[in-house]
C-alpha positions in Angstrom: 60.0 103.5 99.2 63.0 101.7 100.9 62.7 98.8 98.5 62.7 101.1 95.5 65.9 102.8 96.6 67.6 99.5 97.5 66.7 97.6 94.3 69.0 99.6 92.0 71.9 98.8 94.4 71.2 95.1 94.1 71.4 95.4 90.3 74.7 97.2 90.5 76.2 94.6 92.9 74.9 91.8 90.6 76.4 93.4 87.5 79.7 94.2 89.3 80.0 90.5 90.2 79.5 89.6 86.5 82.1 92.1 85.4 84.7 90.6 87.8 83.8 87.1 86.4 84.4 88.3 82.9 87.7 89.8 83.8 88.7 86.6 85.5 88.2 84.8 82.2 89.8 87.5 80.1 92.2 89.8 82.1 92.9 92.0 79.1 89.4 93.5 79.5 90.1 94.8 83.1 91.5 98.2 82.1 88.6 98.9 79.8 86.1 98.1 82.6 87.9 100.2 85.1 87.9 103.2 82.7 84.1 102.8 82.2 83.4 102.4 85.9 85.6 105.3 87.1 85.5 107.5 84.0 83.2 110.2 82.7 80.1 108.1 82.9 81.1 106.4 86.1 82.5 107.6 89.4 86.0 107.5 90.8 84.6 106.4 94.1 82.7 103.4 92.5 83.7 100.9 95.2 82.8 103.3 98.0 79.4 104.2 96.5 78.4 100.6 95.8 80.0 99.2 99.0 81.8 96.6 96.9 85.4 95.8 96.0 84.8 95.6 92.2 87.7 97.9 91.2 90.0 96.1 93.6 88.9 92.7 92.3 89.4 93.8 88.7 92.9 95.1 89.5 93.9 91.8 91.1 92.7 89.9 88.0 94.4 92.2 85.4 97.5 91.2 83.5 100.7 93.2 83.5 99.9 95.2 80.4 96.5 96.2 81.8 98.2 97.3 85.1 100.8 99.4 83.2 98.0 101.0 81.1 96.1 101.8 84.3 99.1 103.3 86.0 99.8 105.5 82.9 96.2 106.6 82.9 96.4 107.6 86.6 99.7 109.5 86.0 98.2 111.4 83.1 95.2 112.4 85.3 97.6 113.7 88.0 99.7 115.5 85.4 96.6 117.1 83.9 96.8 115.1 80.7 94.1 115.8 78.0 93.4 112.1 77.1 89.9 111.1 78.2 88.7 107.7 79.2 86.9 107.3 75.9 90.2 108.0 74.0 92.0 105.4 76.2 89.3 102.8 75.5 89.6 103.4 71.8 93.4 103.2 71.9 93.2 100.0 74.0 90.9 98.2 71.5 92.9 99.5 68.5 96.1 98.1 70.1 97.9 101.4 70.2 
């Protein structure tokens, strides 16, 4: 039983490392990955739950535009903005 519970965690950690590697090669993808990992289908406590530093690592690899988008996203969440993570992802890929 312990192995069955532990195995999904190993998969998450493995995939998290791959995401960080992808963002290292293309920093413009960092914001989109953070939205997916912490958004509606993720968890805002992703790093805490997975006991990794994935979000932290992605943030350190992101470019200035991605950081600005992330800060704007956080401010809208605090202000109670109505834009969802999916809408941000769509705007990001459309270049708006």
